[in-house]
Structure formats: C-alpha cells, structure tokens
All heavy atoms as an XYZ file, in Angstrom:
665
protein
N     -58.903    -60.961    -68.021
C     -58.092    -59.843    -68.563
C     -57.922    -60.010    -70.034
O     -57.693    -61.235    -70.482
C     -56.749    -59.795    -67.849
C     -55.698    -58.839    -68.535
S     -54.033    -58.743    -67.814
C     -54.245    -57.103    -67.293
N     -57.986    -59.021    -70.844
C     -57.863    -59.107    -72.209
C     -56.356    -59.073    -72.598
O     -55.554    -58.150    -72.083
C     -58.493    -57.763    -72.777
C     -58.461    -57.687    -74.355
C     -59.194    -56.540    -74.874
C     -59.120    -56.416    -76.376
N     -59.826    -55.217    -76.705
N     -55.884    -59.958    -73.375
C     -54.509    -60.174    -73.749
C     -54.249    -59.504    -74.988
O     -54.059    -60.294    -76.134
C     -54.108    -61.609    -73.624
C     -54.138    -62.304    -72.277
C     -53.792    -63.758    -72.438
C     -53.368    -61.674    -71.311
N     -54.439    -58.260    -75.185
C     -54.432    -57.485    -76.410
C     -52.948    -57.240    -76.988
O     -52.741    -56.839    -78.029
C     -55.164    -56.283    -76.346
C     -54.686    -55.310    -75.295
O     -53.896    -55.799    -74.400
O     -55.302    -54.160    -75.290
N     -51.945    -57.592    -76.150
C     -50.558    -57.372    -76.524
C     -49.926    -58.587    -77.050
O     -48.782    -58.615    -77.543
C     -49.816    -56.818    -75.440
C     -50.225    -55.304    -75.140
C     -49.461    -54.884    -73.861
N     -49.814    -53.475    -73.564
C     -48.897    -52.460    -73.716
N     -47.598    -52.647    -73.884
N     -49.493    -51.177    -73.460
N     -50.582    -59.723    -76.786
C     -50.127    -61.098    -77.426
C     -50.499    -61.221    -78.697
O     -51.794    -61.172    -78.990
C     -50.458    -62.272    -76.403
C     -50.246    -61.916    -74.901
C     -49.940    -63.528    -76.893
C     -48.750    -61.757    -74.636
N     -49.621    -61.377    -79.624
C     -50.059    -61.517    -81.058
C     -49.479    -62.710    -81.768
O     -48.510    -63.253    -81.157
C     -49.611    -60.238    -81.944
O     -48.249    -60.210    -81.765
C     -50.341    -59.036    -81.374
N     -50.005    -63.331    -82.722
C     -49.635    -64.478    -83.481
C     -49.757    -64.276    -84.939
O     -50.836    -63.865    -85.442
C     -50.288    -65.652    -82.865
O     -49.698    -66.833    -83.655
N     -48.617    -64.352    -85.704
C     -48.673    -64.267    -87.104
C     -47.869    -65.304    -87.681
O     -46.756    -65.527    -87.455
C     -48.039    -62.848    -87.454
C     -48.030    -62.577    -89.105
O     -48.068    -63.560    -89.801
N     -47.971    -61.289    -89.269
N     -48.527    -66.188    -88.626
C     -47.753    -67.288    -89.076
C     -46.556    -66.899    -90.021
O     -45.676    -67.705    -90.036
C     -48.909    -68.040    -89.930
C     -50.056    -67.264    -89.984
C     -49.855    -66.094    -89.070
N     -46.459    -65.693    -90.346
C     -45.319    -65.209    -91.196
C     -44.233    -64.543    -90.237
O     -43.304    -64.057    -90.803
C     -45.828    -64.217    -92.147
C     -46.801    -64.848    -93.226
O     -46.453    -65.984    -93.533
N     -47.885    -64.140    -93.534
N     -44.532    -64.605    -88.981
C     -43.548    -63.860    -88.063
C     -43.067    -64.892    -86.937
O     -44.036    -65.369    -86.311
C     -44.034    -62.698    -87.398
C     -43.076    -61.846    -86.573
C     -43.594    -60.520    -86.244
N     -43.337    -59.790    -87.442
C     -42.629    -58.607    -87.397
N     -42.187    -58.178    -86.201
N     -42.539    -57.835    -88.509
N     -41.869    -65.180    -86.795
C     -41.467    -65.957    -85.717
C     -42.161    -67.386    -85.733
O     -42.526    -67.900    -84.564
C     -41.511    -65.417    -84.389
C     -40.847    -63.993    -84.253
S     -39.115    -64.042    -84.391
C     -38.616    -64.757    -82.969
N     -42.469    -67.895    -86.940
C     -43.126    -69.246    -87.031
C     -44.398    -69.272    -86.333
O     -44.777    -70.442    -85.907
C     -42.149    -70.346    -86.442
C     -40.912    -70.436    -87.280
O     -40.917    -70.377    -88.524
N     -39.739    -70.656    -86.671
N     -45.032    -68.191    -86.224
C     -46.450    -68.241    -85.561
C     -46.389    -68.191    -84.039
O     -47.529    -68.349    -83.462
N     -45.256    -68.185    -83.443
C     -45.151    -68.233    -81.927
C     -45.795    -67.009    -81.477
O     -45.758    -65.924    -82.045
C     -43.803    -68.277    -81.416
C     -42.987    -69.485    -81.869
C     -41.576    -69.497    -81.411
O     -41.238    -69.231    -80.140
N     -40.661    -69.539    -82.252
N     -46.533    -67.040    -80.212
C     -47.049    -65.850    -79.576
C     -45.935    -64.870    -79.382
O     -44.880    -65.188    -78.699
C     -47.586    -66.348    -78.365
C     -47.851    -67.805    -78.477
C     -46.591    -68.339    -79.333
N     -46.184    -63.519    -79.811
C     -45.276    -62.532    -79.600
C     -45.849    -61.378    -78.933
O     -47.067    -61.216    -78.622
C     -44.772    -62.024    -81.036
S     -43.875    -63.273    -81.937
N     -44.987    -60.457    -78.497
C     -45.485    -59.130    -77.885
C     -45.639    -58.198    -78.884
O     -44.731    -57.750    -79.605
C     -44.462    -58.781    -76.776
C     -44.091    -59.756    -75.800
C     -44.838    -57.362    -76.176
C     -45.287    -60.181    -74.985
N     -46.808    -57.669    -79.036
C     -47.211    -56.431    -79.975
C     -46.605    -56.649    -81.372
O     -46.088    -55.598    -81.896
C     -46.815    -55.203    -79.393
C     -47.592    -54.939    -78.113
C     -47.297    -53.516    -77.530
N     -45.977    -53.566    -76.793
C     -44.886    -52.883    -77.169
N     -45.017    -51.923    -78.094
N     -43.769    -52.989    -76.446
N     -46.612    -57.779    -82.020
C     -46.030    -58.003    -83.350
C     -44.569    -57.659    -83.465
O     -43.973    -57.610    -84.458
C     -46.717    -57.221    -84.324
C     -48.049    -57.881    -84.741
O     -48.101    -59.141    -84.819
N     -49.101    -57.128    -84.934
N     -43.899    -57.582    -82.204
C     -42.435    -57.430    -82.272
C     -41.818    -58.768    -82.500
O     -42.428    -59.862    -82.340
C     -41.984    -56.862    -80.932
C     -42.525    -55.441    -80.451
C     -42.125    -55.237    -79.160
C     -41.952    -54.477    -81.550
N     -40.509    -58.839    -82.741
C     -39.837    -60.068    -82.881
C     -39.274    -60.579    -81.465
O     -38.227    -60.936    -81.319
C     -38.688    -59.896    -83.942
C     -39.079    -59.540    -85.232
C     -38.009    -59.607    -86.168
N     -37.290    -60.776    -86.449
C     -37.670    -61.827    -87.125
N     -38.870    -61.831    -87.779
N     -37.023    -62.941    -87.175
N     -40.260    -60.444    -80.512
C     -39.974    -60.789    -79.069
C     -41.081    -61.831    -78.686
O     -42.262    -61.315    -78.604
C     -39.985    -59.549    -78.280
C     -39.563    -59.649    -76.873
C     -38.074    -60.199    -76.936
C     -39.577    -58.177    -76.147
N     -40.824    -63.022    -78.599
C     -41.762    -64.093    -78.345
C     -42.115    -63.997    -76.767
O     -41.346    -63.563    -75.900
C     -41.348    -65.465    -78.670
O     -40.231    -65.817    -77.851
C     -41.066    -65.578    -80.094
N     -43.224    -64.529    -76.441
C     -43.775    -64.684    -74.957
C     -42.631    -65.567    -74.351
O     -42.296    -65.128    -73.157
C     -45.174    -65.238    -74.881
C     -45.531    -65.561    -73.422
C     -46.149    -64.195    -75.427
N     -42.235    -66.536    -74.880
C     -41.236    -67.424    -74.265
C     -39.980    -66.698    -73.929
O     -39.435    -66.778    -72.895
C     -40.944    -68.634    -75.181
C     -39.939    -69.494    -74.639
C     -39.474    -70.692    -75.562
N     -38.398    -71.432    -74.846
C     -38.076    -72.470    -75.212
N     -38.707    -73.299    -76.067
N     -36.890    -73.000    -74.635
N     -39.520    -65.899    -74.885
C     -38.299    -64.998    -74.737
C     -38.512    -64.089    -73.449
O     -37.566    -63.959    -72.564
C     -37.966    -64.360    -75.913
C     -36.646    -63.661    -75.759
C     -35.377    -64.526    -75.718
N     -34.190    -63.570    -75.676
C     -33.214    -63.850    -74.869
N     -33.191    -64.877    -74.010
N     -32.182    -62.984    -74.903
N     -39.727    -63.487    -73.414
C     -39.950    -62.548    -72.321
C     -39.798    -63.305    -70.902
O     -39.238    -62.752    -69.970
C     -41.274    -61.815    -72.372
C     -41.673    -61.178    -71.140
C     -41.411    -61.077    -73.647
N     -40.473    -64.533    -70.752
C     -40.305    -65.311    -69.588
C     -38.896    -65.603    -69.234
O     -38.328    -65.461    -68.151
C     -41.064    -66.534    -69.627
C     -42.688    -66.196    -69.941
C     -40.982    -67.365    -68.389
C     -43.291    -65.277    -68.944
N     -37.995    -65.953    -70.301
C     -36.573    -66.290    -70.131
C     -35.854    -64.940    -69.650
O     -34.984    -65.057    -68.767
C     -36.032    -66.804    -71.479
C     -36.329    -68.097    -71.958
C     -35.927    -68.532    -73.242
O     -35.494    -67.564    -74.087
O     -36.026    -69.722    -73.742
N     -36.252    -63.905    -70.274
C     -35.579    -62.606    -69.925
C     -35.918    -62.280    -68.441
O     -35.037    -61.759    -67.728
C     -36.009    -61.564    -70.751
C     -35.587    -61.479    -72.204
C     -36.208    -60.548    -73.067
C     -34.038    -61.451    -72.287
N     -37.122    -62.587    -67.892
C     -37.357    -62.297    -66.455
C     -36.524    -63.095    -65.650
O     -36.098    -62.738    -64.535
C     -38.897    -62.624    -66.186
C     -39.777    -61.616    -66.937
C     -41.331    -62.084    -66.772
C     -39.635    -60.254    -66.254
N     -36.078    -64.358    -65.995
C     -35.251    -65.258    -65.208
C     -33.825    -64.564    -65.160
O     -33.061    -64.709    -64.286
C     -35.347    -66.595    -65.667
N     -33.426    -64.136    -66.376
C     -32.088    -63.768    -66.669
C     -31.891    -62.349    -65.989
O     -30.763    -62.111    -65.347
C     -31.716    -63.612    -68.141
C     -31.767    -65.015    -68.839
C     -30.322    -63.065    -68.274
C     -31.692    -65.043    -70.232
N     -32.929    -61.529    -65.997
C     -32.817    -60.192    -65.493
C     -33.672    -59.949    -64.367
O     -34.740    -59.355    -64.566
C     -33.035    -59.019    -66.658
C     -32.047    -59.084    -67.741
C     -32.331    -59.776    -68.951
C     -30.836    -58.472    -67.571
C     -31.547    -59.720    -69.963
C     -29.988    -58.426    -68.670
C     -30.276    -58.979    -69.880
O     -29.416    -58.993    -71.066
N     -33.419    -60.429    -63.124
C     -34.274    -60.237    -62.031
C     -34.479    -58.728    -61.725
O     -35.562    -58.264    -61.186
C     -33.721    -60.966    -60.896
C     -32.273    -61.221    -61.272
C     -32.203    -61.158    -62.719
N     -33.595    -57.894    -62.220
C     -33.630    -56.467    -61.835
C     -34.278    -55.881    -63.197
O     -33.783    -55.867    -64.204
C     -32.185    -55.905    -61.781
C     -32.316    -54.400    -61.567
O     -33.346    -53.712    -61.659
O     -31.124    -53.801    -61.411
N     -35.527    -55.370    -62.933
C     -36.327    -54.906    -64.163
C     -35.745    -53.695    -64.732
O     -35.889    -53.396    -65.912
C     -37.805    -54.538    -63.652
C     -38.574    -55.623    -63.223
C     -39.356    -56.131    -64.291
N     -40.193    -57.312    -64.009
C     -41.441    -57.347    -63.757
N     -42.218    -56.329    -63.807
N     -41.963    -58.539    -63.479
N     -34.935    -52.832    -63.967
C     -34.243    -51.755    -64.557
C     -33.265    -52.230    -65.518
O     -33.182    -51.592    -66.623
C     -33.636    -50.781    -63.478
C     -33.063    -49.506    -64.003
C     -34.112    -48.648    -64.446
O     -35.448    -48.717    -64.090
N     -33.909    -47.624    -65.376
N     -32.519    -53.085    -65.241
C     -31.402    -53.734    -66.224
C     -32.220    -54.344    -67.431
O     -31.751    -54.222    -68.578
C     -30.683    -54.762    -65.511
C     -29.521    -55.334    -66.237
C     -28.623    -56.232    -65.599
O     -28.788    -56.497    -64.389
O     -27.896    -56.943    -66.258
N     -33.352    -54.990    -67.207
C     -34.138    -55.548    -68.284
C     -34.612    -54.417    -69.323
O     -34.527    -54.552    -70.453
C     -35.318    -56.287    -67.840
C     -36.346    -56.859    -68.717
C     -35.659    -57.884    -69.724
C     -37.486    -57.599    -68.127
N     -35.117    -53.409    -68.736
C     -35.396    -52.177    -69.498
C     -34.326    -51.697    -70.320
O     -34.696    -51.092    -71.400
C     -36.153    -51.179    -68.571
C     -37.537    -51.446    -68.109
C     -38.291    -50.422    -67.423
N     -39.457    -50.842    -66.790
C     -39.583    -51.299    -65.653
N     -38.662    -51.411    -64.850
N     -40.796    -51.766    -65.194
N     -33.164    -51.562    -69.699
C     -32.088    -51.020    -70.446
C     -31.681    -51.850    -71.570
O     -31.338    -51.308    -72.642
C     -30.910    -50.927    -69.398
C     -30.952    -49.795    -68.469
C     -29.706    -49.774    -67.469
O     -28.962    -50.708    -67.549
N     -29.866    -48.883    -66.598
N     -31.637    -53.155    -71.431
C     -31.454    -54.081    -72.629
C     -32.530    -54.251    -73.586
O     -32.259    -54.396    -74.766
C     -31.174    -55.531    -72.127
C     -29.861    -55.518    -71.143
C     -28.578    -55.160    -71.905
O     -28.493    -55.645    -72.945
O     -27.815    -54.641    -71.378
N     -33.813    -54.011    -73.155
C     -34.896    -54.153    -74.003
C     -35.920    -52.955    -73.734
O     -36.965    -53.218    -73.191
C     -35.729    -55.543    -73.765
C     -34.792    -56.692    -74.122
C     -33.951    -57.295    -73.212
C     -34.799    -57.166    -75.373
C     -33.028    -58.402    -73.595
C     -34.037    -58.356    -75.762
C     -33.210    -58.932    -74.853
N     -35.638    -51.826    -74.237
C     -36.364    -50.594    -74.017
C     -37.841    -50.727    -74.648
O     -38.835    -50.066    -74.137
C     -35.605    -49.522    -74.554
C     -34.631    -50.221    -75.563
C     -34.424    -51.526    -75.016
N     -37.953    -51.584    -75.658
C     -39.348    -51.700    -76.329
C     -40.375    -52.493    -75.380
O     -41.488    -52.372    -75.637
C     -39.178    -52.365    -77.548
C     -38.771    -53.849    -77.545
C     -37.341    -54.103    -77.613
O     -36.583    -53.173    -77.029
O     -36.899    -55.232    -77.805
N     -39.874    -53.263    -74.409
C     -40.597    -54.021    -73.510
C     -41.239    -53.242    -72.273
O     -40.520    -52.525    -71.554
C     -39.750    -55.176    -72.933
C     -40.401    -56.296    -72.336
C     -41.440    -57.004    -73.255
C     -39.421    -57.373    -71.750
N     -42.487    -53.168    -72.305
C     -43.258    -52.392    -71.340
C     -43.686    -53.195    -70.217
O     -43.938    -54.477    -70.460
C     -44.367    -51.675    -71.966
C     -43.976    -50.741    -73.112
C     -45.063    -50.038    -73.867
O     -46.161    -50.255    -73.537
O     -44.731    -49.364    -74.823
N     -44.134    -52.644    -69.140
C     -44.623    -53.430    -67.875
C     -45.779    -54.156    -68.306
O     -46.015    -55.416    -67.823
C     -44.926    -52.431    -66.725
C     -43.654    -51.998    -65.967
O     -42.604    -52.607    -66.151
O     -43.896    -51.027    -65.385
N     -46.782    -53.649    -69.116
C     -47.861    -54.378    -69.542
C     -47.623    -55.529    -70.360
O     -48.347    -56.642    -70.366
C     -48.803    -53.414    -70.314
C     -50.280    -53.997    -70.581
C     -51.219    -54.414    -69.422
O     -50.966    -53.908    -68.250
O     -52.119    -55.188    -69.520
N     -46.476    -55.488    -71.165
C     -46.130    -56.477    -71.980
C     -45.693    -57.803    -71.065
O     -46.176    -58.930    -71.368
C     -45.043    -56.166    -72.866
C     -45.289    -55.124    -73.922
O     -46.385    -55.033    -74.320
O     -44.331    -54.381    -74.172
N     -45.011    -57.389    -70.020
C     -44.460    -58.438    -69.176
C     -45.641    -59.085    -68.449
O     -45.786    -60.388    -68.222
C     -43.450    -57.858    -68.077
C     -42.222    -57.494    -68.885
C     -43.137    -58.869    -67.030
C     -41.326    -56.599    -68.045
N     -46.485    -58.259    -67.892
C     -47.774    -58.781    -67.236
C     -48.543    -59.764    -68.104
O     -48.945    -60.846    -67.729
C     -48.678    -57.667    -66.694
C     -49.830    -58.149    -65.917
C     -50.643    -57.051    -65.377
O     -50.531    -55.861    -65.710
N     -51.576    -57.326    -64.570
N     -48.756    -59.294    -69.320
C     -49.635    -60.103    -70.073
C     -48.890    -61.413    -70.598
O     -49.409    -62.551    -70.736
C     -50.069    -59.377    -71.375
C     -51.041    -58.323    -71.121
C     -51.782    -57.786    -72.346
O     -51.837    -58.443    -73.284
N     -52.484    -56.531    -72.182
N     -47.515    -61.472    -70.734
C     -46.780    -62.634    -71.108
C     -46.895    -63.592    -69.828
O     -46.999    -64.842    -70.051
C     -45.268    -62.219    -71.317
N     -46.848    -63.080    -68.652
C     -46.956    -63.950    -67.372
C     -48.316    -64.575    -67.301
O     -48.458    -65.769    -67.190
C     -46.661    -63.176    -66.141
C     -45.107    -62.855    -66.055
C     -44.934    -61.864    -64.807
C     -44.347    -64.076    -65.793
N     -49.365    -63.818    -67.692
C     -50.784    -64.238    -67.600
C     -50.974    -65.242    -68.774
O     -51.486    -66.372    -68.491
C     -51.790    -63.149    -67.657
C     -51.610    -62.313    -66.561
C     -53.152    -63.692    -67.908
C     -52.326    -60.982    -66.545
N     -50.452    -65.078    -69.901
C     -50.632    -65.877    -71.011
C     -49.937    -67.283    -70.742
O     -50.490    -68.342    -70.895
C     -49.939    -65.355    -72.215
C     -49.967    -66.195    -73.550
C     -51.225    -66.175    -74.265
C     -49.011    -66.881    -73.895
C     -51.278    -66.979    -75.406
C     -49.029    -67.823    -74.986
C     -50.227    -67.807    -75.778
N     -48.718    -67.300    -70.233
C     -47.923    -68.377    -69.956
C     -48.714    -69.241    -68.877
O     -48.768    -70.472    -69.007
C     -46.518    -67.999    -69.542
O     -45.939    -67.399    -70.563
C     -45.754    -69.278    -69.266
N     -49.115    -68.546    -67.788
C     -49.745    -69.323    -66.725
C     -50.985    -69.917    -67.035
O     -51.427    -70.959    -66.516
C     -49.954    -68.373    -65.518
O     -51.035    -67.403    -65.832
N     -51.683    -69.457    -68.083
C     -52.975    -70.135    -68.548
C     -52.740    -71.394    -69.209
O     -53.621    -72.225    -69.340
C     -53.654    -69.171    -69.522
O     -52.997    -68.956    -70.782
N     -51.449    -71.756    -69.540
C     -51.185    -73.040    -70.274
C     -50.519    -74.041    -69.213
O     -50.348    -75.119    -69.586
C     -50.147    -72.812    -71.424
C     -50.805    -72.305    -72.522
C     -50.803    -70.874    -72.728
C     -51.515    -73.125    -73.465
C     -51.501    -70.419    -73.990
C     -52.106    -72.627    -74.535
C     -52.198    -71.255    -74.804
O     -52.645    -70.668    -75.944
N     -50.493    -73.679    -67.853
C     -50.005    -74.614    -66.914
C     -51.162    -75.163    -66.341
O     -52.112    -74.693    -65.913
C     -49.205    -73.839    -65.873
C     -47.919    -73.162    -66.401
C     -47.233    -72.372    -65.262
C     -46.946    -74.153    -66.811
N     -51.196    -76.613    -66.146
C     -52.136    -77.419    -65.605
C     -51.911    -77.358    -64.141
O     -50.771    -77.422    -63.623
C     -52.232    -78.739    -66.145
C     -52.639    -78.875    -67.511
O     -53.351    -77.961    -67.843
O     -52.292    -79.740    -68.189
N     -52.880    -77.544    -63.270
C     -52.727    -77.762    -61.873
C     -52.543    -79.156    -61.701
O     -53.612    -80.063    -61.778
C     -54.017    -77.337    -61.113
C     -53.985    -75.729    -60.973
O     -52.951    -75.112    -60.969
O     -55.114    -75.192    -60.702
N     -51.331    -79.690    -61.571
C     -51.087    -81.118    -61.405
C     -49.962    -81.333    -60.468
O     -49.234    -80.445    -60.204
C     -50.716    -81.781    -62.794
C     -49.590    -81.184    -63.486
C     -49.415    -81.713    -64.909
N     -48.534    -80.922    -65.631
C     -47.500    -81.416    -66.296
N     -47.180    -82.684    -66.214
N     -46.597    -80.652    -67.022
N     -49.898    -82.481    -59.864
C     -48.942    -82.865    -58.963
C     -47.799    -83.368    -59.605
O     -47.913    -84.225    -60.463
C     -49.393    -83.766    -57.939
C     -50.599    -83.132    -57.123
C     -48.319    -84.354    -57.025
C     -51.254    -84.030    -56.239
N     -46.586    -82.884    -59.340
C     -45.368    -83.365    -60.093
C     -44.480    -83.798    -58.930
O     -44.164    -83.028    -57.822
C     -44.650    -82.181    -60.774
C     -45.429    -81.680    -61.888
C     -43.319    -82.684    -61.371
C     -45.003    -80.500    -62.564
N     -44.015    -85.191    -58.970
C     -43.143    -85.731    -57.983
C     -41.734    -84.998    -58.106
O     -41.127    -85.186    -59.215
C     -42.981    -87.153    -58.162
C     -44.353    -87.838    -57.778
O     -45.037    -87.490    -56.758
O     -44.652    -88.911    -58.373
N     -41.315    -84.392    -57.059
C     -39.969    -83.826    -57.045
C     -39.067    -84.654    -56.081
O     -39.544    -85.117    -55.103
C     -39.977    -82.340    -56.678
C     -40.826    -81.460    -57.605
C     -40.950    -79.976    -56.895
C     -40.165    -81.309    -58.933
N     -37.691    -84.624    -56.285
C     -36.907    -85.463    -55.300
C     -36.797    -84.561    -54.006
O     -36.958    -83.338    -53.996
C     -35.538    -85.481    -56.051
C     -35.620    -84.355    -57.074
C     -37.090    -84.097    -57.457
N     -36.854    -85.285    -52.876
C     -36.787    -84.635    -51.687
C     -35.289    -84.455    -51.229
O     -34.554    -85.329    -51.355
C     -37.448    -85.573    -50.578
C     -38.911    -85.792    -50.938
C     -37.272    -85.007    -49.166
C     -39.646    -86.747    -49.904
N     -35.039    -83.318    -50.846
C     -33.701    -82.970    -50.376
C     -33.813    -82.971    -48.842
O     -34.241    -82.093    -48.309
C     -33.331    -81.574    -51.002
C     -31.891    -81.249    -50.563
O     -31.303    -81.771    -49.716
N     -31.414    -80.133    -51.128
N     -33.379    -84.162    -48.427
C     -33.391    -84.356    -46.937
C     -32.579    -83.347    -46.043
O     -32.747    -83.231    -44.902
C     -33.001    -85.803    -46.562
C     -34.140    -86.709    -47.004
C     -33.955    -87.510    -48.142
C     -35.342    -86.811    -46.303
C     -34.962    -88.346    -48.553
C     -36.330    -87.688    -46.698
C     -36.119    -88.457    -47.956
O     -37.025    -89.245    -48.340
N     -31.533    -82.758    -46.736
C     -30.646    -81.808    -46.100
C     -31.455    -80.496    -45.567
O     -31.162    -79.926    -44.721
C     -29.436    -81.373    -46.901
C     -28.519    -82.651    -47.116
C     -27.466    -82.295    -48.088
O     -27.161    -81.118    -48.477
O     -26.624    -83.175    -48.425
N     -32.466    -80.161    -46.392
C     -33.323    -78.820    -46.230
C     -34.429    -79.156    -45.358
O     -35.108    -78.212    -44.874
C     -33.552    -78.206    -47.415
O     -34.268    -79.086    -48.243
C     -32.371    -77.859    -48.196
N     -34.866    -80.503    -45.181
C     -36.068    -80.664    -44.465
C     -35.683    -80.752    -42.963
O     -34.812    -81.364    -42.533
C     -36.722    -82.155    -44.835
C     -37.893    -82.523    -44.066
C     -36.907    -82.196    -46.257
N     -36.396    -79.872    -42.251
C     -36.118    -79.771    -40.851
C     -36.856    -80.718    -39.941
O     -38.053    -81.014    -40.338
C     -36.399    -78.393    -40.325
C-alpha cells in the first residue's frame, strides 16, 4: 500500500512523521485511537482526520514493529 498521506518535513514537528503535512503526528493519531475508541467522537474532536489517514498511520506504525517474543508476566488468576 502506498503511504501517500504520511509526510515528514524537518521544519515541521521536528521531522516526525505527520498526517498530510498537518501538525498531527502519526504517534498522536495512534494515541488518539486509544483515547477515543468511538470513531465518531474522534471525528468530532479532530474533524481534519480522515479514515484513510487513520489506516495509513496504523500501517506505518505496524511496519516498525518486529516480530519478536516478549516475556510478559503470567497472571495466574486469569489462566484457567
């Protein structure tokens, strides 16, 4: 997929990847998805953010994650 909505400009937001040259970083979009699980509420707060922006931010972010095993603590209360 072409990530044509992800931009980077050294003179804007310290060169962090942004959405369409807006002052809205990819990292902020991911944070907003966690804060606003209801997309309608997210759209009300950030009307400039489009569905394609969100999709490309997720794809961009996932491309930086390695497939690796991370040891997590076992919660024996939830293990059946």
